[in-house]
KOLVO-360003 format. One line per field, with one value per residue (C-alpha): x negated, y, z negated; residue in one letter. Coordinates in pm, whole numbers. Layout:
// KOLVO-360003
X	c(X; ...) .
Y	c(Y; ...) .
Z	c(Z; ...) .
res	c(a; ...) .
END
This chain:
// KOLVO-360003
X	c(91; 143; -229; -318; -92; -249; -599; -502; -393; -715; -915; -720; -814; -1166; -1270; -1641; -1675; -1446; -1675; -1946; -1689; -1496; -1758; -1947; -1624; -1559; -1912; -1904; -1570; -1515; -1644; -1543; -1418; -1101; -865; -704; -1035; -1105; -769; -812; -1158; -1024; -724; -941; -1164; -860; -706; -1005; -1052; -833; -1004; -1383; -1565; -1704; -2058; -2005; -1804; -1924; -2217; -1988; -1733; -2006; -2116; -1757; -1657; -1822; -1711; -1349; -1334; -1455; -1196; -919; -991; -938; -730; -504; -232; -226; -601; -559; -266; -458; -765; -564; -409; -756; -886; -588; -668; -1036; -940; -716; -937; -1299; -1335; -1620; -1823; -1808; -2117; -2064; -2249; -2004; -1696; -1698; -1705; -1417; -1203; -1265; -1179; -852; -750; -827; -556; -278; -103; -157; -142; 171; 387; 285; -88; -45; 159; -122; -371; -151; -152; -533; -550; -305; -529; -839; -662; -547; -908; -1041; -863; -1012; -707; -821; -1185; -1367; -1417; -1365; -1542; -1218; -1201; -1386; -1136; -815; -701; -754; -585; -277; -241; -263; -35; 226; 218; 264; 593; 726; 629; 924; 881; 857; 1146; 952; 719; 811; 577; 733; 758; 396; 275; 463; 336; -21; 37; 186; -110; -361; -188; -145; -519; -648; -927; -915; -1093; -792; -556; -557; -482; -191; -53; -64; 100; 397; 588; 550; 727; 998; 1058; 1097; 1338; 1544; 1565; 1665; 1988; 2118; 2034; 2351; 2505; 2678; 2632; 2530; 2175; 2166; 2283; 2020; 1750; 1845; 1862; 1534; 1359; 1498; 1389; 1033; 1027; 1161; 894; 629; 763; 741; 370; 299; 458; 259; -66; -25; -132; 135; 75; 144; 450; 596; 523; 713; 972; 1261; 1214; 1167; 1473; 1683; 1585; 1640; 1979; 2084; 1991; 2163; 2476; 2496; 2735; 2591; 2246; 1987; 1738; 1894; 1660; 1347; 1515; 1588; 1229; 1106; 1332; 1193; 838; 924; 1077; 761; 554; 784; 886; 1120; 1124; 1326; 1632; 1695; 1792; 2009; 2337; 2299; 2143; 2387; 2667; 2421; 2290; 2642; 2718; 2400; 2484; 2827; 2698; 2766; 2788; 2424; 2302; 1937; 2031; 2222; 1922; 1687; 1923; 1913; 1534; 1542; 1761; 1484; 1235; 1466; 1498; 1121; 1081; 1368; 1393; 1669; 1753; 1941; 2205; 2468; 2477; 2499; 2876; 2924; 2598; 2692; 3038; 2881; 2641; 2916; 3136; 2854; 2833; 3212; 3208; 2923; 3098; 3446; 3593; 3889; 3820; 3568; 3637; 3411; 3600; 3532; 3883; 3865; 3846; 4155; 4397; 4367; 4616; 4671; 5045; 5163; 4838; 4860; 4960; 4655; 4852; 4946; 4607; 4389; 4125; 4089; 4033; 4099; 3897; 4074; 4140; 3888; 4161; 4485; 4808; 4753; 4905; 5091; 5149; 5355; 5574; 5910; 6145; 6269; 6303; 5936; 5845; 6044; 5871; 5535; 5616; 5719; 5397; 5191; 5346; 5317; 4947; 4892; 5080; 4867; 4554; 4636; 4751; 4436; 4211; 4349; 4341; 3982; 3843; 3730; 3546; 3364; 3090; 2932; 3243; 3219; 3582; 3579; 3808; 3634; 3887; 3916; 3717; 3845; 3487; 3350; 3062; 2787; 2472; 2366; 2008; 2134; 2248; 1901; 1798; 2108; 2055; 1693; 1776; 1994; 1664; 1528; 1841; 1827; 1459; 1520; 1822; 1684; 1955; 2205; 2231; 2446; 2739; 2682; 2518; 2821; 2927; 2572; 2475; 2789; 2694; 2339; 2468; 2701; 2429; 2183; 2401; 2358; 2196; 2051; 2046; 1699; 1714; 1800; 1488; 1679; 1902; 1602; 1425; 1737; 1800; 1439; 1481; 1810; 1657; 1368; 1619; 1812; 1493; 1381; 1725; 1697; 1344; 1445; 1757; 1570; 1289; 1524; 1760; 1466; 1319; 1649; 1677; 1983; 1828; 2084; 2332; 2131; 2179; 2534; 2387; 2074; 2224; 2277; 1931; 1758; 1956; 1855; 1486; 1513; 1669; 1384; 1127; 1250; 1309; 1050; 1131; 1062; 830; 526; 691; 988; 755; 565; 876; 1038; 733; 740; 1110; 1052; 782; 1004; 1292; 1072; 942; 1289; 1494; 1235; 1391; 1742; 1722; 1707; 1441; 1334; 963; 1032; 1230; 1039; 1083; 895; 569; 618; 678; 381; 151; 257; 185; -152; -262; -144; -387; -239; -422; -112; 85; -191; -196; 180; 145; -114; 120; 415; 197; 83; 446; 535; 232; 348; 701; 578; 360; 656; 880; 623; 585; 956) .
Y	c(-10024; -10366; -10444; -10114; -10185; -10529; -10377; -10128; -10414; -10602; -10289; -10254; -10611; -10643; -10287; -10229; -10562; -10451; -10165; -10381; -10564; -10261; -9988; -10163; -10177; -9809; -9697; -9897; -9768; -9420; -9262; -9534; -9423; -9626; -9416; -9730; -9830; -9474; -9463; -9815; -9732; -9417; -9604; -9882; -9629; -9448; -9770; -9863; -9521; -9604; -9925; -9879; -9660; -9319; -9452; -9720; -9538; -9186; -9176; -9280; -9014; -8749; -8862; -8880; -8516; -8362; -8658; -8637; -8259; -8300; -8574; -8321; -8193; -8537; -8548; -8818; -8709; -9037; -9015; -8659; -8759; -9050; -8829; -8558; -8823; -8961; -8615; -8567; -8900; -8809; -8476; -8666; -8949; -8867; -8490; -8499; -8682; -8382; -8162; -7792; -7704; -7922; -7765; -7467; -7700; -7896; -7591; -7435; -7765; -7784; -7424; -7400; -7638; -7533; -7298; -7493; -7865; -8078; -8048; -8391; -8316; -7971; -8119; -8366; -8078; -7881; -8183; -8190; -7822; -7895; -8178; -7956; -7686; -7946; -8061; -7712; -7633; -7295; -7131; -6874; -6892; -6594; -6746; -7059; -7216; -7154; -6783; -6667; -6856; -6776; -6485; -6669; -6982; -6797; -6593; -6894; -7112; -6838; -6817; -7195; -7162; -6943; -7174; -7244; -7618; -7592; -7837; -8126; -8347; -8176; -7895; -7602; -7787; -7908; -7552; -7406; -7686; -7599; -7228; -7307; -7524; -7261; -6998; -7230; -7305; -6964; -6809; -6463; -6294; -6377; -6164; -5862; -6093; -6256; -5914; -5817; -6147; -6111; -5841; -6057; -6345; -6113; -5976; -6326; -6415; -6103; -6180; -6540; -6423; -6285; -6598; -6710; -7048; -7205; -7570; -7809; -7806; -7426; -7450; -7707; -7507; -7187; -7351; -7535; -7209; -7031; -7319; -7293; -6915; -6938; -7198; -6957; -6680; -6919; -6990; -6625; -6506; -6761; -6655; -6277; -6065; -5924; -5581; -5704; -5902; -5585; -5407; -5661; -5775; -5566; -5692; -6053; -6051; -5889; -6165; -6443; -6309; -6295; -6660; -6759; -6582; -6822; -7107; -7457; -7345; -7618; -7344; -7271; -7507; -7325; -6987; -7069; -7183; -6854; -6653; -6845; -6762; -6391; -6395; -6556; -6273; -5985; -6119; -5869; -5639; -5900; -5773; -5517; -5803; -6006; -5832; -5916; -6259; -6393; -6474; -6670; -6849; -6945; -7076; -7282; -7422; -7525; -7675; -8033; -8167; -8069; -8189; -8115; -7748; -7765; -7923; -7657; -7379; -7518; -7514; -7153; -7067; -7201; -6974; -6677; -6756; -6764; -6441; -6233; -6380; -6196; -5971; -6260; -6264; -6044; -6292; -6611; -6661; -6745; -6937; -7152; -7207; -7345; -7569; -7710; -7773; -7983; -8189; -8216; -8362; -8593; -8715; -8722; -8502; -8277; -8024; -7924; -7774; -7525; -7372; -7354; -7488; -7813; -8044; -7886; -7843; -8127; -8383; -8623; -8548; -8328; -8194; -7812; -7642; -7475; -7164; -7110; -7183; -6993; -6872; -7155; -7519; -7817; -8134; -8467; -8490; -8625; -8793; -8961; -8968; -9218; -9559; -9429; -9781; -9874; -9565; -9724; -9477; -9220; -8953; -8995; -8957; -8635; -8499; -8593; -8415; -8106; -8108; -8164; -7868; -7656; -7738; -7622; -7301; -7236; -7315; -7055; -6800; -6827; -6850; -6526; -6346; -6441; -6399; -6035; -6137; -6444; -6318; -6662; -6812; -6888; -6873; -7049; -7274; -7535; -7624; -7983; -8017; -8219; -8293; -8596; -8658; -8482; -8690; -8812; -8684; -8330; -8408; -8437; -8106; -7932; -8070; -7957; -7604; -7555; -7544; -7275; -7063; -7107; -7020; -6707; -6589; -6674; -6609; -6494; -6854; -6927; -6827; -7138; -7365; -7569; -7684; -7750; -7946; -8155; -8225; -8320; -8549; -8724; -8768; -8899; -9203; -9328; -9673; -9896; -10277; -10428; -10606; -10304; -10108; -9831; -9772; -9776; -9513; -9296; -9320; -9221; -8918; -8836; -8866; -8644; -8380; -8414; -8380; -8072; -7923; -7993; -7849; -7524; -7484; -7559; -7318; -7049; -7051; -7061; -6755; -6575; -6698; -6904; -7245; -7331; -7388; -7694; -7854; -7952; -8165; -8296; -8639; -8696; -8563; -8776; -9082; -9016; -8992; -9312; -9492; -9373; -9500; -9859; -9848; -10071; -9929; -9561; -9372; -9183; -8847; -8943; -9044; -8715; -8497; -8691; -8632; -8261; -8245; -8421; -8167; -7875; -8020; -8050; -7698; -7544; -7724; -7871; -7965; -7908; -8261; -8474; -8742; -8681; -8723; -9054; -9213; -9517; -9423; -9094; -9264; -9522; -9255; -9043; -9347; -9452; -9102; -9086; -9414; -9313; -9307; -8974; -8671; -8449; -8707; -8730; -8349; -8340; -8613; -8401; -8101; -8299; -8456; -8110; -7998; -8300; -8249; -7891; -8020; -8272; -8009; -7771; -8042; -8130; -7762; -7738) .
Z	c(8469; 8311; 8355; 8192; 7894; 7856; 7866; 7593; 7370; 7440; 7346; 7021; 6927; 7072; 6987; 7068; 7250; 7531; 7638; 7796; 8006; 8139; 8180; 8466; 8667; 8597; 8690; 9009; 9138; 8989; 9314; 9556; 9898; 9843; 9630; 9488; 9331; 9210; 9037; 8894; 8757; 8587; 8452; 8308; 8131; 7988; 7859; 7643; 7479; 7178; 7063; 7047; 6798; 6898; 6846; 7110; 7373; 7295; 7541; 7825; 7725; 7738; 8085; 8212; 8157; 8468; 8681; 8561; 8600; 8958; 9015; 8942; 9295; 9452; 9768; 9624; 9381; 9189; 9122; 8992; 8773; 8615; 8571; 8392; 8166; 8087; 7994; 7763; 7591; 7554; 7394; 7155; 7031; 7121; 7147; 6896; 7161; 7393; 7337; 7275; 7596; 7791; 7631; 7868; 8167; 8023; 7947; 8287; 8451; 8256; 8324; 8696; 8831; 8589; 8831; 9153; 9079; 9062; 8750; 8618; 8654; 8499; 8215; 8132; 8134; 7894; 7664; 7685; 7580; 7298; 7174; 7189; 6988; 6734; 6694; 6618; 6292; 6209; 6050; 5794; 5903; 6057; 6401; 6609; 6909; 7099; 7011; 7327; 7545; 7357; 7572; 7900; 7769; 7640; 7958; 8190; 7977; 7961; 8341; 8356; 8163; 8446; 8732; 8964; 8904; 8523; 8478; 8633; 8435; 8106; 8215; 8032; 7701; 7729; 7799; 7503; 7277; 7381; 7315; 6974; 6872; 6989; 6776; 6479; 6459; 6564; 6360; 6201; 6493; 6716; 6504; 6743; 7036; 6851; 6755; 7123; 7219; 6981; 7180; 7491; 7319; 7184; 7533; 7675; 7393; 7460; 7832; 7764; 7601; 7932; 8133; 8315; 8238; 8534; 8447; 8171; 8305; 8277; 7916; 7824; 8001; 7819; 7478; 7538; 7626; 7322; 7101; 7234; 7185; 6829; 6757; 6887; 6665; 6369; 6420; 6501; 6177; 5979; 6145; 6149; 5857; 5626; 5777; 6130; 6020; 5866; 6195; 6404; 6147; 6281; 6635; 6527; 6301; 6574; 6815; 6563; 6453; 6816; 6859; 6534; 6655; 6949; 6882; 6877; 6988; 6950; 6867; 6526; 6344; 6465; 6409; 6044; 5993; 6141; 5909; 5613; 5727; 5752; 5405; 5272; 5419; 5325; 4982; 4812; 5115; 5304; 5116; 5393; 5626; 5388; 5463; 5832; 5780; 5520; 5771; 5985; 5677; 5568; 5917; 5906; 5563; 5694; 6019; 5918; 6272; 6337; 5999; 6084; 6118; 5789; 5619; 5760; 5650; 5295; 5311; 5432; 5133; 4912; 5092; 5036; 4665; 4624; 4820; 4680; 4330; 4138; 4435; 4595; 4318; 4496; 4785; 4581; 4548; 4916; 4926; 4629; 4779; 5097; 4905; 4686; 4989; 5132; 4816; 4809; 5159; 5064; 4748; 4901; 4625; 4684; 4414; 4151; 3811; 3645; 3354; 2983; 2912; 3105; 2801; 2646; 2937; 3182; 3306; 3589; 3594; 3879; 4032; 4035; 4361; 4516; 4604; 4240; 4091; 4343; 4285; 4033; 4125; 3905; 3900; 3845; 3476; 3232; 3028; 3126; 2924; 2641; 2704; 3010; 3133; 2826; 2816; 2876; 2722; 2974; 2707; 2615; 2983; 3006; 2696; 2841; 3170; 2980; 2775; 3087; 3269; 2955; 2927; 3286; 3224; 2916; 3114; 3380; 3120; 2906; 3213; 3355; 3020; 2948; 3300; 3249; 2932; 3070; 3305; 3321; 3481; 3852; 3977; 4309; 4509; 4716; 4985; 5093; 5413; 5706; 5813; 5630; 5868; 5673; 5692; 5350; 5402; 5335; 4980; 4817; 4974; 4841; 4491; 4499; 4616; 4307; 4121; 4357; 4308; 3931; 3909; 4118; 3920; 3576; 3316; 3581; 3697; 3391; 3613; 3827; 3570; 3467; 3811; 3934; 3625; 3664; 4025; 3928; 3655; 3896; 4159; 3899; 3844; 4201; 4208; 4479; 4505; 4464; 4800; 5018; 5114; 5291; 4990; 4756; 4968; 4979; 4604; 4539; 4766; 4594; 4247; 4343; 4456; 4129; 3926; 4120; 4058; 3684; 3668; 3835; 3619; 3295; 3377; 3510; 3212; 2972; 3145; 3084; 2723; 2816; 2759; 2493; 2776; 2880; 2538; 2638; 2918; 2747; 2687; 3059; 3150; 2888; 2998; 3359; 3267; 3067; 3364; 3587; 3336; 3359; 3737; 3905; 4251; 4181; 4415; 4295; 4368; 4149; 3865; 3892; 3902; 3616; 3396; 3480; 3401; 3068; 2977; 3073; 2871; 2562; 2615; 2664; 2400; 2166; 1833; 1968; 2109; 1793; 1800; 2160; 2087; 1909; 2193; 2328; 2694; 2642; 2553; 2830; 3095; 2984; 2973; 3321; 3450; 3274; 3437; 3786; 4079; 4187; 4047; 4050; 3851; 3591; 3563; 3505; 3242; 3060; 3076; 2937; 2668; 2551; 2523; 2312; 2090; 2032; 1965; 1708; 1540; 1524; 1377; 1111; 1026; 963) .
res	c(m; a; a; g; t; c; l; e; l; v; a; d; v; a; e; d; h; v; v; d; h; v; i; p; f; t; l; q; n; i; r; n; t; d; w; h; l; r; e; a; a; t; m; a; f; c; c; i; l; q; g; p; s; s; e; k; i; g; p; y; v; t; q; s; i; p; v; l; v; e; a; l; k; d; a; n; l; l; v; k; d; t; t; a; w; t; l; a; r; i; c; d; v; h; l; e; c; v; p; q; e; t; m; l; t; l; l; q; g; l; i; a; p; l; l; t; e; s; p; t; v; a; s; h; l; c; v; a; i; h; n; i; a; m; h; f; e; y; e; g; k; p; s; s; p; l; s; p; y; m; q; k; l; l; e; i; l; l; q; v; t; d; r; p; d; y; a; e; g; n; l; r; m; s; a; y; d; a; i; s; m; l; i; q; h; a; a; a; d; s; e; p; l; l; a; h; f; t; p; v; v; l; d; k; l; s; k; s; v; s; m; p; i; l; s; n; d; d; k; e; e; k; e; g; l; q; t; c; l; c; s; l; l; l; v; l; v; r; q; l; s; d; e; n; v; v; k; f; a; d; g; i; m; t; g; l; l; t; i; l; g; t; k; n; a; v; s; h; q; e; a; f; l; a; v; g; a; i; a; d; k; l; e; g; n; f; i; k; y; m; e; h; f; q; p; a; l; i; m; g; l; k; n; r; e; a; y; q; v; c; n; t; a; v; g; t; l; g; d; l; c; r; a; l; e; g; k; i; f; p; f; c; d; q; i; m; m; a; l; l; e; n; l; q; v; s; l; g; k; k; s; v; l; f; s; p; f; r; p; f; f; s; s; t; f; f; p; p; p; r; a; v; l; a; p; f; a; l; q; p; a; l; v; s; p; p; h; q; h; i; l; c; c; s; s; v; r; r; v; w; k; f; l; s; l; l; s; r; f; l; y; i; f; i; h; v; l; t; l; p; f; t; p; s; l; f; p; l; v; i; p; h; s; q; d; v; s; l; n; r; s; v; k; p; t; v; l; s; v; f; g; d; v; a; f; a; l; s; g; e; f; e; k; y; a; q; v; t; l; n; m; l; d; q; a; s; k; t; m; a; p; d; d; d; e; d; s; i; d; y; v; n; t; l; r; e; g; v; l; e; g; y; v; g; i; i; q; g; l; k; e; g; n; k; q; d; f; i; a; h; y; q; e; g; i; v; g; f; l; e; a; i; t; v; d; q; n; k; h; e; s; v; l; r; t; a; i; g; c; l; g; d; l; a; d; a; l; g; t; k; i; p; g; l; a; q; k; p; f; v; e; a; l; l; n; e; g; a; s; s; q; d; e; a; t; r; a; d; a; e; y; a; k; s; k; f; m; a; l; v; a; s; s; n; g; m) .
END
């Protein structure tokens, strides 16, 4: 093995030059009577596949296919294992060297031993099939060279997943990966086959729920199987026509909801992705499942221990917003609660205020009891008692305490009286969470999905606008030291999430004729865009999104932001975007420039 690794490194460096030194050894010993030499010759050939060009090694690859397929019948297990590994490597890096007339021989040679050979050999062969499927990307096209073999391949691979020794050599996972890739790259003429295959997967998922768990190994096996099956449903939904998805939607959602109802299942991430794919296909018709899916979604959004699941659930929420649009509004209170709790944990805050009376009735004296103020939550005050540190007179302190308590009483009194007349208010207590372990990678996704929710709800988002805009403003102030690459990358990701949140909110409120609400926050947004303009460490995606946000801001508020078009950073940001090497960035710069030209023309007309 060490010699093989060394030869791989030599091939990476020497490239084409290594072929003339290794191939003679391979040709001389590939059919030697000594199995050690046969295995060594195959190993040497496999180790140089990565380095040389297809033009140099291609002819030898073409000649090797019949020989290697025959070697899969070798009496020695180690020779068969190395041969299967070599075929998998060929299918990965040099499949274009295999002539079409040889493809049938190759596929038949890969399929034949799948049910009888050792798990390690069969696992390598599954990887070879996976690599072939990955090479033939015919998704959306009428037909594929693999179409004639699809049924046989799927049938055999599905049988491989049920082999008694599936747990050895990563066999089951390799087989399911191959099935998934075949489906993912299937051409249009395989649609009837995939439609027939879907109930088979649903049946296996249903049976997996009743699998007994007697040990940790049983639990891992069950969850691993359910993860693979949910992944298959994901690719099936993406490949099936809308008509077929509608046909199977009830069964698929029943299976996925069952999986999502299982506590701590590692399959939740794939299940959420599959739900998002169904929503994308069904669009507004997905509303029939929301009542049953919302509890699972809330659990996913609150799953901070498995932050990858939490992150995926947030992404699925974005899919739902795009599919359902305004129909998602009745479910948004709990959803927004869960999102804000995540940000609260991330920021370490104990409470968040979203009330129109915050500037007038706030104090740091005697924080209000939660039981009294529920369902209202108070943020730490924006102002402190003036010159508190020099208040020496006890009588003055007593007066100040009285005024502080009076202000809180008035706050509650006015809040309750005006609640029925303030439909835009979002009365919500965000309880202090004991779990502070939320991974920071979730925060940018949450900030971004605010934009998806806002764009879906349009003017109805005004109910949540104050608290979300405050959160975005706070996150936009996060900075990174110039000498910390990890922090710079994270801040760029965070800023992109903030910008996407701003874009969705600006566009959504403008669509509902509520864009004037943004004017209260324009100073923070403009300051954020100005800070991005002078940031030398910003990523291309941040530049592109910032330019789009600037254009949307000019389009939504226009002259309501005094002197916006004349600010120096605007021209600098647009010029930087216009000179970018990225086509999408240049297009966004043109869009923003057109909005500012219209703004200037409108101002001159006034």
